[in-house]
C-alpha positions in Angstrom: -17.6 8.9 33.4 -19.5 11.1 31.0 -16.3 13.1 30.2 -14.6 9.8 29.2 -17.5 8.8 27.0 -17.7 12.0 25.0 -14.6 11.4 22.8 -16.0 7.9 22.0 -19.4 9.3 21.1 -17.8 11.9 18.9 -15.7 9.3 17.1 -18.8 7.1 16.6 -20.7 10.1 15.1 -17.9 10.8 12.6 -17.7 7.2 11.5 -21.5 7.1 11.0 -21.4 10.3 9.0 -18.6 9.0 6.8 -20.6 5.8 6.1 -23.7 7.8 5.2 -25.8 5.2 6.8 -27.0 4.3 10.3 -25.3 0.9 10.3 -21.5 0.7 10.3 -21.2 -2.6 8.4 -22.6 -0.9 5.2 -19.1 0.8 4.9 -17.7 -2.6 3.8 -19.8 -2.1 0.6 -17.7 -0.1 -1.8 -20.8 1.3 -3.6 -22.2 2.6 -0.3 -18.8 4.0 0.8 -18.4 5.9 -2.5 -22.0 7.2 -2.4 -21.3 8.7 1.0 -18.9 11.2 -0.7 -22.0 12.9 -2.1 -22.6 14.3 1.5 -19.2 15.9 1.4 -19.5 19.5 0.2 -15.9 19.5 -1.0 -16.6 16.5 -3.2 -19.7 18.2 -4.7 -17.7 21.5 -5.2 -15.0 19.6 -7.0 -17.6 18.5 -9.6 -19.3 21.4 -11.3 -21.6 20.5 -14.2 -20.1 19.0 -17.3 -19.7 20.9 -20.5 -20.2 19.6 -24.1 -17.2 17.7 -25.5 -18.0 17.0 -29.2 -20.2 15.1 -31.6 -21.4 11.5 -31.1 -21.6 9.3 -34.1 -22.4 5.7 -35.0 -24.3 4.8 -31.9 -27.9 4.3 -30.8 -29.9 4.1 -27.6 -31.2 0.6 -26.8 -33.4 -1.1 -24.2 -33.2 -4.7 -23.0 -35.1 -6.9 -20.5 -34.0 -6.8 -16.9 -35.1 -9.5 -14.4 -37.6 -8.3 -11.8 -38.0 -4.8 -13.2 -38.5 -2.4 -16.0 -36.3 -2.6 -19.1 -32.7 -1.4 -18.9 -31.1 1.2 -21.0 -27.8 1.6 -22.8 -26.0 3.3 -25.6 -24.6 0.9 -28.2 -21.8 1.5 -30.6 -21.2 -1.4 -33.0 -17.8 -2.2 -34.4 -17.3 -1.8 -38.2 -16.0 -5.4 -38.5 -16.9 -8.7 -36.8 -16.2 -9.0 -33.1 -17.3 -11.3 -30.3 -16.0 -8.7 -27.7 -18.0 -6.0 -25.9 -16.6 -3.2 -23.8 -19.1 -2.5 -21.1 -18.7 1.1 -20.2 -19.9 2.7 -16.9 -20.8 6.3 -16.5 -19.7 8.8 -13.8 -22.1 10.0 -11.1 -23.7 12.3 -13.8 -25.4 9.4 -15.5 -25.3 8.3 -19.2 -24.7 11.8 -20.6 -23.3 13.0 -23.9 -19.7 12.8 -22.7 -20.1 9.1 -21.9 -21.8 8.5 -25.3 -18.9 10.2 -27.0 -16.4 8.0 -25.0 -18.3 4.9 -26.2 -17.9 6.0 -29.8 -14.2 6.8 -29.4 -13.4 3.5 -27.6 -15.2 1.4 -30.3 -13.3 3.2 -33.0 -9.9 2.8 -31.2 -10.4 -0.8 -30.2 -12.4 -2.2 -33.1 -14.9 -3.8 -30.8 -18.6 -3.2 -29.8 -19.1 -0.8 -26.9 -22.2 -0.8 -24.6 -22.5 2.2 -22.3 -24.7 0.9 -19.5 -27.2 3.2 -17.8 -27.3 2.5 -14.1 -29.7 5.5 -13.5 -32.6 4.3 -15.6 -32.6 7.3 -17.9 -31.9 10.0 -15.3 -29.0 12.4 -16.0 -27.7 15.2 -13.7 -26.2 18.5 -14.8 -25.2 19.8 -11.3 -23.4 18.3 -8.4 -26.4 18.3 -6.0 -28.6 16.3 -8.4 -25.7 14.0 -9.2 -25.1 13.3 -5.6 -28.8 12.4 -5.1 -28.7 10.0 -8.0 -25.6 8.3 -6.8 -27.0 7.9 -3.3 -30.3 6.6 -4.6 -28.5 4.0 -6.8 -29.8 0.5 -5.9 -27.1 -2.1 -6.0 -29.5 -5.0 -6.7 -31.1 -3.1 -9.6 -27.7 -2.2 -11.0 -26.5 -5.8 -10.9 -29.7 -6.9 -12.6 -29.1 -4.3 -15.3 -25.6 -5.5 -15.9 -26.8 -9.1 -16.3 -29.6 -7.9 -18.6 -27.0 -6.0 -20.7 -24.8 -9.1 -20.9 -27.7 -11.2 -22.0 -28.6 -8.7 -24.7 -25.2 -9.2 -26.3 -25.7 -13.0 -26.7 -24.4 -16.1 -25.1 -20.9 -16.3 -26.7 -19.6 -12.8 -26.2 -16.6 -11.9 -24.1 -16.4 -8.7 -22.0 -14.0 -5.9 -21.1 -15.2 -3.4 -18.5 -14.2 0.2 -17.9 -15.6 3.1 -15.8 -14.7 6.4 -14.2 -15.4 7.6 -10.6 -18.8 6.1 -9.7 -18.5 4.0 -12.8 -15.0 2.9 -12.0 -16.3 1.0 -8.9 -19.0 -0.5 -11.1 -16.5 -1.6 -13.7 -15.0 -3.8 -11.1 -18.4 -5.0 -9.8 -19.4 -5.9 -13.3 -16.2 -7.9 -13.8 -17.1 -9.8 -10.6 -20.7 -10.3 -11.6 -19.9 -11.6 -15.1 -17.2 -13.9 -13.7 -15.5 -16.1 -16.4 -17.0 -14.1 -19.3 -14.8 -11.1 -18.3 -11.3 -10.8 -19.8 -10.2 -7.3 -18.9 -11.2 -4.7 -16.3 -10.2 -1.0 -16.1 -11.0 1.2 -13.1 -10.5 4.9 -13.3 -10.3 6.3 -9.7 -13.3 4.3 -8.6 -13.9 2.8 -5.1 -12.3 -0.6 -5.2 -13.6 -3.9 -3.7 -11.6 -5.0 -0.7 -13.3 -8.3 0.2 -10.7 -11.0 -0.4 -13.5 -13.6 -0.7 -15.2 -11.6 -3.5 -12.0 -10.8 -5.3 -11.1 -14.5 -5.5 -14.0 -14.7 -8.0 -12.4 -12.4 -10.5 -11.5 -14.0 -13.8 -9.3 -11.1 -14.9 -6.5 -8.9 -13.9 -7.3 -5.3 -13.1 -5.8 -2.1 -14.5 -6.3 0.7 -11.9 -5.8 4.3 -12.9 -5.1 6.3 -9.8 -5.0 10.1 -9.3 -2.4 10.8 -6.7 -4.1 14.1 -5.6 -7.5 12.3 -5.1 -8.7 13.1 -1.6 -11.4 10.4 -1.7 -10.1 7.3 -3.5 -6.7 8.1 -2.0 -3.4 6.4 -1.8 -4.5 4.4 1.3 -7.6 3.1 -0.5 -5.5 2.0 -3.5 -2.9 0.3 -1.3 -5.7 -1.6 0.6 -7.0 -2.8 -2.8 -3.5 -4.0 -3.8 -3.2 -5.8 -0.5 -6.6 -7.5 -0.9 -5.9 -8.5 -4.5 -2.6 -10.0 -3.5 -4.3 -12.0 -0.7 -6.9 -13.2 -3.3 -4.2 -14.3 -5.7 -5.3 -11.9 -8.3 -3.2 -9.3 -10.3 -3.7 -5.6 -10.2 -1.5 -3.0 -12.0 -1.8 0.5 -10.7 -0.8 3.5 -12.9 -0.6 6.6 -10.8 -0.7 10.2 -12.2 0.1 13.5 -10.5 -3.5 14.7 -11.1 -6.7 15.1 -9.3 -9.9 13.1 -9.1 -11.8 13.1 -12.5 -8.6 14.2 -14.4 -9.6 12.1 -17.4 -12.9 13.8 -18.0 -12.6 16.3 -20.8 -16.0 17.8 -19.9 -14.9 18.8 -16.4 -12.7 21.5 -14.9 -10.2 19.0 -13.4 -9.3 17.6 -16.8 -5.5 17.2 -17.0 -4.7 16.7 -20.7 -1.2 15.4 -20.1 -2.2 12.8 -17.5 -5.4 11.9 -19.4 -3.5 11.2 -22.6 -0.8 9.2 -20.8 -3.4 7.1 -19.0 -5.4 6.5 -22.2 -2.3 5.2 -24.0 -1.8 2.7 -21.1 -5.4 1.7 -21.1 -5.6 1.3 -24.9 -2.5 -0.9 -24.9 -4.0 -3.0 -22.1 -7.4 -3.4 -23.8 -5.8 -4.2 -27.2 
């Protein structure tokens, strides 16, 4: 009897480790599932500390009220002309670092709209994979959703939103689009963990553009296919653009940056957001 039980016990232990939590149902939460990758040494090794990528201009750090907690933080880049649109930009597992601030400035210039890079780590920034993993695993979903709502309130009552994010922030781009419901017009996810709850996806007000790295061992082909299936069941549209590149290929501050794939993806994303 014990011999027959051993494989079952081993399988259960592996499933628990993959979830990164003692209760299996938590795996249904995409934020928890992605945070579990921080326990994977190969994931940490694939993310050495970021390097500087250039100057940041025309932006400023801001704070705003957040229900039930301390003020939220963000980096704001205002458009040169009038606009009622804000691109909410979500950082990777490193936090709101200089690379993300530079991205905010570039997207504002390219799109001609306001960009608000939202800080989901409350001012904490990591420079190595171990610290980034700890920040990602400590991220509180309720706090992050409250920060997103506070950021939206900061922009005013009549603004429309686009969302974009990479890696950890890619998952949060989709969650922000869900949270802001009918105020969201576009959503871009760069290799982030997708939502697969059909009931939740039915609440989306926008189609989704998903940028997929075909060599990604974590947000892999199966994860993306499951997302496509869930979106179809929810009656929502997702367009997947896949590139023969690895996870984090669009980050110019990282070693996996693939200039060819990154430029191709950016052209697609820019066209979609315009």
